C-alpha positions in Angstrom: -2.5 30.4 1.0 -6.3 30.6 1.6 -8.2 33.4 0.0 -11.8 34.4 -0.2 -13.9 32.1 1.9 -17.1 32.7 0.0 -20.3 30.7 0.1 -20.7 28.3 -2.9 -22.6 25.3 -1.5 -19.4 23.7 -0.4 -17.5 24.1 -3.7 -13.9 25.2 -3.7 -11.1 25.6 -6.2 -7.5 24.6 -5.4 -4.8 26.0 -7.7 -2.1 23.4 -7.2 1.5 23.4 -8.5 2.4 20.0 -9.9 6.1 20.6 -9.8 8.4 19.4 -12.6 7.3 15.8 -13.0 5.7 12.7 -11.3 4.3 12.2 -7.9 7.8 12.2 -6.3 7.9 15.9 -6.7 4.4 16.8 -5.7 3.8 18.3 -2.3 2.0 16.3 0.3 -0.8 18.9 0.3 -1.1 18.5 -3.5 -1.4 14.7 -3.1 -4.1 15.1 -0.5 -6.1 17.4 -2.7 -5.9 15.2 -5.8 -7.1 12.2 -3.7 -10.3 14.1 -3.0 -10.8 16.0 -6.3 -14.2 15.8 -8.0 -13.1 17.8 -11.0 -9.5 18.0 -12.3 -8.6 20.8 -14.7 -5.0 20.2 -15.8 -2.3 21.6 -18.1 -0.6 20.0 -21.1 2.7 19.3 -19.4 1.3 17.5 -16.4 2.9 14.0 -15.9 0.3 11.3 -16.6 1.3 9.7 -13.2 -0.5 12.4 -11.5 -3.8 11.7 -13.3 -3.8 8.3 -11.5 -4.0 10.0 -8.1 -7.5 11.3 -8.5 -10.6 9.1 -7.7 -12.0 7.1 -10.6 -15.2 9.2 -10.5 -13.3 12.5 -10.9 -14.1 14.5 -14.1 -10.7 15.2 -15.9 -10.5 18.2 -18.2 -7.4 18.7 -20.3 -7.0 22.4 -20.9 -3.4 22.5 -22.0 -2.0 25.3 -24.0 0.3 24.1 -26.7 2.6 26.3 -28.7 1.6 26.0 -32.4 -1.2 23.6 -31.6 -4.7 23.5 -30.3 -5.0 25.4 -27.1 -7.8 26.1 -24.6 -8.5 29.8 -24.3 -7.8 31.2 -20.8 -11.3 32.6 -20.6 -12.8 29.1 -21.0 -10.5 27.7 -18.3 -11.8 30.5 -16.0 -15.4 29.5 -16.9 -14.7 25.9 -16.0 -13.4 26.7 -12.6 -16.3 29.1 -11.8 -19.0 26.8 -13.1 -17.9 23.6 -11.3 -17.2 25.5 -8.0 -20.7 27.0 -8.1 -22.1 23.5 -8.5 -20.5 22.7 -5.1 -17.6 20.6 -6.5 -14.1 20.2 -5.1 -12.0 21.5 -8.1 -8.3 21.0 -8.5 -6.6 23.3 -11.1 -3.3 21.4 -11.6 -0.5 23.6 -13.1 3.0 22.6 -14.1 5.7 23.9 -11.8 4.5 26.6 -9.4 1.1 28.4 -9.9 2.7 31.9 -9.4 5.6 31.5 -11.9 4.3 32.2 -15.4 1.1 30.3 -14.6 -1.5 33.0 -15.2 -3.0 32.2 -11.8 -3.9 35.9 -11.3 -6.5 35.8 -14.1 -8.1 32.6 -12.6 -8.1 34.0 -9.1 -9.7 37.2 -10.3 -12.5 35.3 -12.1 -13.2 33.2 -9.0 -13.1 36.2 -6.7 -15.5 38.1 -8.9 -18.3 35.6 -8.2 -17.4 34.8 -4.6 -15.8 31.3 -5.2 -13.4 30.3 -2.4 -10.0 29.1 -3.5 -6.6 28.0 -2.1 -3.2 28.2 -3.8 -0.7 25.4 -3.2 2.9 26.0 -4.2 5.0 23.7 -6.4 8.6 23.4 -7.5 9.2 25.5 -10.6 11.0 24.0 -13.5 13.3 27.1 -13.4 14.8 25.6 -10.2 14.2 21.9 -10.8 15.4 21.4 -14.4 18.9 22.8 -13.8 19.2 20.5 -10.7 18.2 17.5 -12.8 20.9 18.5 -15.2 23.5 18.8 -12.4 23.8 22.6 -12.8 23.9 24.6 -9.6 22.4 28.1 -10.3 24.6 29.7 -7.7 28.3 29.2 -6.9 30.7 31.0 -4.6 33.0 31.9 -7.4 31.0 31.6 -10.7 27.5 32.9 -9.8 26.4 35.1 -7.0 23.0 35.7 -8.6 20.6 34.4 -11.2 17.5 35.7 -13.0 14.5 33.9 -14.4 12.6 35.3 -17.5 9.9 34.2 -19.9 11.4 33.8 -23.4 8.2 34.1 -25.4 8.8 37.7 -26.4 12.5 38.6 -26.0 12.0 42.1 -27.5 10.2 43.4 -24.3 13.0 42.5 -21.9 15.9 44.6 -20.7 18.8 42.7 -22.2 21.3 45.3 -21.1 20.5 44.4 -17.5 20.0 40.7 -18.1 23.4 40.4 -19.9 25.1 41.5 -16.7 23.7 38.7 -14.5 26.0 35.8 -13.7 23.4 33.2 -14.6 20.3 33.5 -16.6 17.4 31.0 -16.7 14.9 31.3 -19.5 11.6 29.4 -19.6 9.6 28.9 -22.8 12.5 30.2 -24.9 13.1 27.3 -27.3 11.3 29.0 -30.2 13.2 32.3 -29.8 16.6 30.8 -29.1 18.3 32.6 -32.0 16.9 35.9 -31.0 17.9 35.5 -27.4 21.5 34.5 -28.4 21.7 37.6 -30.7 20.5 40.0 -28.0 22.9 38.7 -25.4 25.9 39.0 -27.7 24.8 42.4 -28.8 25.0 43.5 -25.1 28.5 42.2 -24.7 28.1 38.5 -23.6 31.0 36.6 -25.2 30.3 33.9 -27.8 32.1 31.3 -25.6 29.6 31.8 -22.7 28.3 28.3 -21.8 24.7 27.4 -22.6 22.6 24.4 -21.6 19.2 23.6 -22.9 17.2 21.1 -20.8 14.3 19.5 -22.6 11.6 17.7 -20.6 13.5 18.3 -17.3 12.8 15.7 -14.7 11.2 13.2 -17.1 12.3 9.9 -18.5 12.8 11.6 -21.9 15.0 14.4 -20.5 17.7 15.5 -22.9 20.4 18.1 -22.4 22.0 20.1 -25.2 25.2 21.9 -24.2 27.2 24.5 -26.1 27.9 28.2 -26.0 26.3 31.3 -27.4 28.4 30.9 -30.5 27.3 27.4 -31.4 24.2 26.5 -29.5 21.8 27.5 -32.3 23.6 25.4 -34.9 23.9 22.5 -32.4 20.2 22.3 -31.8 19.1 23.0 -35.4 16.1 20.7 -36.3 15.6 19.7 -32.7 12.2 20.2 -30.9 13.0 22.6 -28.1 9.8 22.5 -26.2 9.4 22.3 -23.3 12.8 23.5 -22.3 14.6 25.5 -19.7 17.7 27.4 -20.9 20.6 28.1 -18.6 23.2 30.6 -19.6 26.4 31.2 -17.6 29.6 29.7 -16.4 27.8 27.4 -13.9 26.7 25.3 -16.9 30.1 23.7 -17.0 29.8 22.5 -13.4 27.4 19.8 -14.5 30.5 17.7 -15.6 31.3 17.5 -11.9 27.8 16.9 -10.4 25.6 15.2 -13.1 26.5 11.7 -11.8 25.4 12.7 -8.3 22.0 14.0 -9.2 19.3 11.4 -9.5 21.6 8.5 -10.8 18.6 6.6 -12.1 17.3 9.5 -14.2 16.3 8.1 -17.6 16.2 4.4 -16.4 13.1 2.3 -16.3 13.0 -0.3 -13.5 10.7 -3.3 -13.5 9.9 -4.2 -9.9 8.6 -7.7 -9.4 6.6 -7.9 -6.2 3.7 -9.5 -4.4 0.2 -8.4 -5.7 -1.0 -5.4 -3.7 2.3 -5.1 -2.0 3.4 -1.7 -0.5 4.9 0.7 -3.0 7.8 1.6 -0.7 10.4 0.2 -3.0 8.8 2.0 -6.0 9.1 5.3 -4.0 12.7 4.6 -3.1 13.6 4.1 -6.8 11.6 7.1 -7.9 13.5 9.3 -5.4 16.6 8.3 -7.3 15.0 9.4 -10.6 13.9 6.1 -12.0 10.7 5.4 -13.9 9.1 2.3 -12.2 6.8 -0.3 -13.7 5.4 -2.7 -11.1 4.8 -6.4 -12.0 2.8 -8.7 -9.7 5.0 -11.9 -9.5 3.5 -13.3 -6.3 0.0 -13.9 -4.9 -0.2 -14.2 -1.1 -3.2 -16.0 0.2 -4.3 -18.1 3.3 -3.0 -21.6 3.8 -5.0 -24.6 2.7 -5.8 -25.2 6.4 -5.5 -23.2 9.6 -5.4 -26.3 11.8 -1.7 -26.3 12.5 -1.4 -22.6 13.2 -4.6 -22.6 15.4 -3.2 -25.5 17.5 0.1 -23.7 18.0 -1.6 -20.4 19.0 -3.7 -22.3 21.5 -0.6 -23.7 23.1 1.8 -20.7 22.9 3.0 -21.3 26.5 4.7 -24.4 25.2 7.2 -22.4 23.1 10.4 -20.6 24.1 10.8 -18.7 20.8 8.6 -17.5 17.9 10.5 -17.0 14.6 9.1 -14.8 11.9 11.1 -14.5 8.6 8.8 -12.2 6.5 6.3 -9.4 6.6 3.7 -11.9 5.4 4.4 -14.2 8.3 3.9 -11.3 10.7 0.6 -10.3 9.1 -0.9 -13.7 8.9 0.2 -14.8 12.3 -1.0 -11.7 14.1 -4.3 -11.7 12.2 -4.9 -15.3 13.2 -4.0 -14.5 16.8 -6.8 -11.8 16.7 -9.2 -14.1 15.0 -8.8 -16.6 17.9 -9.6 -13.8 20.4 -6.0 -13.2 21.6 -3.7 -10.2 21.5 -0.1 -9.3 22.3 -0.5 -10.4 25.9 -0.6 -14.0 24.7 3.0 -13.6 23.7 4.2 -12.3 27.0 6.4 -15.2 27.9 7.7 -16.1 24.4 10.7 -14.5 22.8 10.5 -13.3 19.2 13.2 -13.5 16.6 12.8 -11.9 13.1 14.8 -11.9 9.9 15.1 -8.5 8.2 14.4 -4.9 9.0 11.1 -5.0 7.0 9.9 -7.9 9.1 10.9 -6.1 12.3 9.0 -2.9 11.2 5.8 -4.9 10.5 6.1 -6.5 13.9 6.6 -3.1 15.7 3.5 -1.8 13.8 1.6 -4.6 15.7 3.0 -3.2 19.0 5.4 -6.1 19.4 9.1 -5.7 19.8 11.6 -8.4 18.5 14.0 -9.8 21.0 16.6 -10.7 18.3 17.3 -9.6 14.8 20.3 -11.3 13.1 22.9 -8.8 11.8 22.9 -9.8 8.1 19.1 -9.8 7.6 19.1 -13.4 6.2 17.8 -16.6 7.7 21.3 -18.3 7.6 22.6 -15.6 10.0 19.8 -16.2 12.5 21.3 -19.6 13.6 24.9 -18.4 13.5 24.2 -15.5 15.8 21.3 -16.9 17.9 21.5 -15.2 21.3 21.3 -18.4 23.5 22.1 -22.1 23.2 19.6 -23.9 21.0 19.7 -27.2 22.8 16.3 -28.1 24.2 14.6 -24.9 23.0 11.1 -25.2 21.6 10.6 -22.9 18.6 7.4 -22.0 16.7 8.0 -21.2 13.1 4.9 -19.9 11.2 5.9 -19.9 7.5 4.8 -20.2 3.9 3.0 -23.4 3.2 5.0 -24.6 0.2 8.3 -23.6 -1.5 10.2 -22.1 1.4 13.8 -22.9 2.1 14.5 -25.8 4.6 18.0 -24.7 5.7 16.7 -22.7 8.7 14.7 -25.6 10.1 17.6 -28.0 9.5 20.2 -25.9 11.2 18.0 -25.1 14.2 17.3 -28.9 14.5 21.0 -29.6 14.2 21.6 -27.3 17.1 19.3 -29.3 19.3 16.1 -27.2 19.1 12.6 -28.6 18.6 11.1 -26.7 15.7 7.3 -26.8 15.1 6.6 -25.6 11.5 3.0 -24.4 10.8 1.5 -23.0 7.6 0.6 -19.4 8.1 0.1 -18.4 4.5 0.6 -19.6 0.9 2.3 -17.9 -2.0 1.7 -18.7 -5.7 2.2 -17.4 -9.2 -0.3 -15.0 -10.7 -2.4 -16.2 -13.6 -0.8 -13.9 -16.2 1.9 -11.2 -16.5 0.9 -7.6 -15.8 0.1 -6.1 -19.2 2.2 -2.9 -18.7 5.2 -5.1 -17.7 4.9 -7.3 -20.8 4.5 -4.4 -23.1 7.6 -2.7 -21.7 9.7 -5.9 -21.9 8.6 -6.7 -25.4 9.4 -3.2 -26.6 12.9 -3.2 -24.9 12.0 -0.4 -22.6 13.2 -2.0 -19.4 16.7 -1.2 -18.1 16.6 -3.1 -14.8 14.5 -5.9 -13.4 14.6 -6.3 -9.6 14.0 -9.5 -7.5 13.5 -9.5 -3.7 13.0 -13.3 -3.4 13.8 -16.5 -5.2 10.0 -17.1 -5.7 9.7 -13.8 -7.6 12.5 -14.9 -9.9 10.9 -18.3 -10.7 7.4 -16.8 -11.1 8.8 -14.1 -13.4 10.3 -16.7 -15.6 7.1 -18.8 -15.6 5.0 -15.7 -16.5 7.4 -14.7 -19.3 7.4 -18.2 -20.8 3.6 -18.3 -20.8 3.5 -14.8 -22.5 6.0 -15.8 -25.1 4.1 -19.0 -26.0 1.0 -16.9 -26.6 3.0 -14.5 -28.8 6.2 -15.1 -30.8 8.3 -18.2 -30.3 12.1 -18.0 -30.1 12.3 -14.6 -28.4 12.4 -15.7 -24.7 16.1 -15.1 -24.0 16.1 -11.8 -25.9 13.7 -10.3 -23.4 16.4 -10.1 -20.8 19.6 -10.2 -22.8 20.1 -6.4 -22.4 18.3 -6.0 -19.1 20.3 -5.5 -15.9 19.3 -8.1 -13.3 19.3 -6.9 -9.7 19.0 -9.1 -6.6 18.3 -8.3 -2.9 20.7 -11.0 -1.6 22.7 -14.2 -2.0 19.9 -16.7 -2.1 17.9 -14.7 -4.7 21.1 -14.3 -6.7 21.6 -18.0 -6.8 18.2 -18.5 -8.3 18.9 -15.7 -10.9 22.1 -17.5 -11.8 20.2 -20.8 -12.3 17.5 -19.3 -14.4 19.2 -16.4 -16.3 22.8 -17.5 -16.1 23.9 -14.2 -14.4 23.1 -11.5 -11.9 24.4 -8.0 -12.4 23.7 -6.3 -9.1 23.5 -7.7 -5.6 22.6 -5.6 -2.6 25.3 -5.4 0.1 22.6 -4.8 2.7 19.8 -7.3 2.1 16.9 -4.7 2.3 14.9 -2.7 -0.2 17.0 0.3 0.8 20.1 -1.7 0.2 18.9 -2.8 -3.2 18.0 0.8 -4.2 21.5 1.9 -3.1 23.2 -0.9 -5.1 21.3 0.0 -8.3 22.0 3.7 -7.9 25.7 3.0 -7.3 25.8 0.7 -10.3 24.6 3.5 -12.6 26.4 6.4 -11.0 
């Protein structure tokens, strides 16, 4: 919603709803605006993940209002928005949930409008809708709830409890401090003491906690508990969470350590976050050029000699295609050569280069490539650009056993980073990791090497304890074998050897 296109030297204010939690629940428009923000004015309940989405040069102003604590007056917030907008800044006012649901946006818009500051309002998902979902509570049901109402619980005395008590389902925001009064008023209007109640604290966060009871016992059940921030749900639908809780974000409350190549795509992280996980990324591989380009350059110069090009990783695709371009060639140079790839990810990278694979083995592993190769191998000349050291030899051996001539050339090298990622080490040391994931045997070995080095610098004798209670998840059989060799076990193995398959396997394990 765009309002008031005034003239302020290019300045503009965006009132953005942050939704209930991290970046997974932020709108695409919200992400876009954070990425270009010059000033960020944010509330107390904003997830710290979102603060990482703004440029490093962005001025960040915490103006959170905290019940019983230090709060920023609304008038001062209005002044910040006006002042920075008049300076020509792109200002993002980041609000929890949706700006138009108990967000006091009207006051901020009025202040901006009074001085001719342009602004835009970007919707977000309100905790009134999201928190019950995270708790597995549907607010409507064909039998139990044909309607629901949402109210602010700060001042119960001003509400029409006679009308509210007749609603099938009642959702109360900011009512933790007045819970006793709310319960009394509902019972006074005829709501029975056994009416189910759920209190969802920190809905959608790692620390989410659900208190369940009824109007007769919920006050006693939560005595001494901090009930802020909370969403209270009252009605028969509360009991449905016994049926649905395991289906809603199965990784909610779990912290997953993703071992990956440095500066690798965050696709896997996004997949896990969509299942509710908190993700910590750890660089366990460094991908770099080979020690010499001589072999690859010679092969590219003589591409007409080969019948097949085999690519077994996204890194292989990237380095081969980049080198092709460096030598002044493009996809036309591959016009007479067939291409085989291992894995969906490799195929996707290839297609991004406007190249289509002629063959993808069904099981997404190198062993399957030879078994299902689409034509007799005898006499075929195969080019195999690969990692310089440490790769598996089984593919080359089996192709050779089938009668093919395989030319291996170094396309890239992979190595172990110098030290463990600090956030990963801290989380492991404090026992905060529930699952550690491995997408290759190299990441398993490098992870172990990095952990050993970190332990030697810290406390001896604690090495094994770091993963005793951690679930170990592997992308496929070969990676699992390495996990068995190093850790003595593997707890989860993907049925489909892809990042999507590994995500599904972890979610299934916990649900």
